[in-house]
Steps between C-alpha positions, in 0.01 A plus 500: 500500500610852444426679837466207741686175567350173362245341721367823665149442623413845645609847403396862509425718190621852563488841333749781604327835552836686421599349173193301396679171453302179565677191627465179689670431833514192731425726787123559559468820701271811447791723405861419414801675331515516118814328366555768228449795725743353757771461244485871424605598855876556561574346834866626512467811717758749628552613855272803451219327304188340634391148420227513227149398592400153399124512514307197359318629193357174338140409601359149487237469219443133522606177671569230240490127598557179315469494118422869504875572622635350175245673279572846655880437477461423129281796415728741678810354336343526157437870570870555582649276217255614234362156428840342450484143624873448446579553878276197591 
């Protein structure tokens, strides 16, 4: 699978309110950190700088279970790869 490890039975479908990206995650919580927005933060700070705020921005849209996990993973991966099945 593209987003999740093989054999995942339960996952969360999230949408980031900051960047708008939709993704799947093994964690099922009401709000989590967006992986894309977290990569944009520079964690190397100097002595006079403050640590950047890491607020969770991705909200849970749906809990996926069983066969629905694989279907959602396939649909989201097609949106990213543009329908190219070569990665499978």
